[in-house]
N, C-alpha and C positions, 0 to 999 in steps of 0.2 A: 506491500500500500506505499504510496507516495506522498510526501510532508501533505501537499495539498487535500488530496483524501482524508488524510488524518486528521488535521485540521475541521476538513469542511463534516467529518462525523463524529469530531467532540464540541462542533456548537448545534450539529443536528439533535444530538443529548441533550446537551444543557438550555435551547431552547426547546425541545417536547419537557424537559422537565420546569421548566417556568412557565408554559402553559398550563399542564395539566396540575401544578401547588401555588401559582402563585395568581389563576385564571384567567393570565392574559389572551385574549383571542384572536389579534393582531400578531399574522406571522413575523412578518417586515420588524414589528416591535420588539418579538421574542430575538429576531437573528440579529439584529443591531443592539441589544439589551445583553444576549450571551458573549457579541462580538467582544463589547464594549469589558465586559470583565475576565477575559483572555487575553484582552491586548491586542486584536487581531483586528487591522485594517483593511485587510486585504477582501472585498467583497466579492470577487472570484471563487471564493475559498467557502460564500455562504451556500448551505445544504438549499436544495428546493423545498418546496410543501411538501412532496409526496416524502423525501425522508425524514422531514422531522415526523408525519402524522405515523411515520412506520416506526420512528421510535417513541412516540407518545404511546403507540399502539402496546409495545413491549414496557414502557416505564408504568404502565397499567396493570397489562400482566403481572409484572413482576410486585410494584407497593401498591398497585391497584386493592380497593375491598368488595362486598357487597354494596357497600355503598357508593360506589362508582354505576353501579350497574341499577343500583334503585334510581340514582340521580338521571342517568340518561334515560329511563325507564318513563321517568317523570317530565322530562324536556320533553319525549315525543310529543308523552298526551296534553302537555300543556299546549306546544305547538301545535297540535292536529286542532284541538277546542278553538285557538287562534284562528286557524285555517275554517276553520266552521263558518266564524261569525263574518271573517269577509269571504267568502265563496264566489260573491258576485264579481269579484276582481281576481279569477283563476291563479288563488293563492301558489306559491314554489316554495318549502320548505330548502336549503341550502344551509351548508359551513357544517360544524363542527357534529351538531345535533341531529341531521342526518347522515353523516359518515360513521359516527359513531365511536368517535373520541372524545366528548365531550364530558364535562365534568360539573359537578355540581353548581361551580360558578360561571360556567357557558352562558353565552346567550343565545337565543332562538333568533334566526335568522329567515326571515320570509319576503319574499316577494311577490309585488301587490302589482296589476296590470291595470290601470285606467292612465285616459286621458285628463284628467279632472282628479288630480290629489286631493282637493278640499271633501271630496268624497267618503273620505276616508274619514279627515275630521269629523266629521259631519259622524257617523257612526261609533266613532268614539264619544265625544260627546255624547249622543243619545244613551247612550250606557254609561256615563259620567265616569270614563276610564281617561284620568289626570294624562297628557301625554308630554313630551317632549319632540320639537321641531329641528332633525338637524337636516345632515347633507350624506349623502355615501357617495362615494365615485368609482364606478365601473368602468372598465374597458368592453365593448363590442371588437373596439379589433385592435389589432398591435401599435396602432398609432398615436389615439390618443383615448385619455379617459373622459369622462362627462358624471357632472354632479346630476342627482337625484334626490326628492326629498325624502327623508329619513323619518317616520316616527317612531319612539321609543317612550316604550312605558313597561308597566311593569305586571303579571300575574302570576299573584301570592309570590314568590323567595325570585319568580325569573323573571329578566329582562325581555322585551321581547322587541326587538326592531324590525319593522315594516318598510321598506324600501318600494316609493311608486315607482315604476316604471311605464311609461307609455306603449298603449295596447299592442304596437308594429312591431313587437320585441317580443313579445311570448313564446315565440317559437325561438330566436336568438339566444340560447345563453351567453353570459358576461363571460369573457377570459378571465384567467386567473394573471392576472398583471405579470408577476414574476418569473409565471414558465408557460402561458404564451395557452395554456390550456383550457377548453370548456370546463367550467365548474357542473358540478353535480349538484341537478334540483329534480325536485319528489312534488307530483302533486297530492289531493287529498286520498286518492284510491290508492296510489302508491306509498305514502306512509300507515294507513290502515292498512294495508298488508304484512306491511314491515312491523307493526305491531304485532298482528297474527302469526309472525315468524316463530 
């Protein structure tokens, strides 16, 4: 294993630990924090998201407990309830809750599709759900990213992020900005199947 590969492996392990134990959901932030801890400035040695996910799963297999499995199950049920509330907006679950490496501090990431973001605010207000409006940057091509409205709120102990994307992008999955691959997404039916497995 070459020196760069060893550094990459070390950063992947530490990024995974940070994401598992400190509730960090942002891969790039975890990579940078891990690199700072080891005094590594070479971004070519940064591990990919997939390499970090592999290490997260390994970390959870070694150090995890029934608590992590329970948290993932609860997060997925909470996500399903939120998706049902917004079923008219073709909700898609994405991120760690879908991919199975979420812990109790993870956020639920859901994409909604509408050309009128205010429709989401109306539903939240009708259900007396306090929320915060921010932005989420997504890449639909390798050249640039675009900001979309993001509604953040809590369902019990879990934070839910609803990113509102125009209808025309429903069948066009955003790209992971780090590796350029399409991110995974699941519909209500797909999540229901996952919960039955």
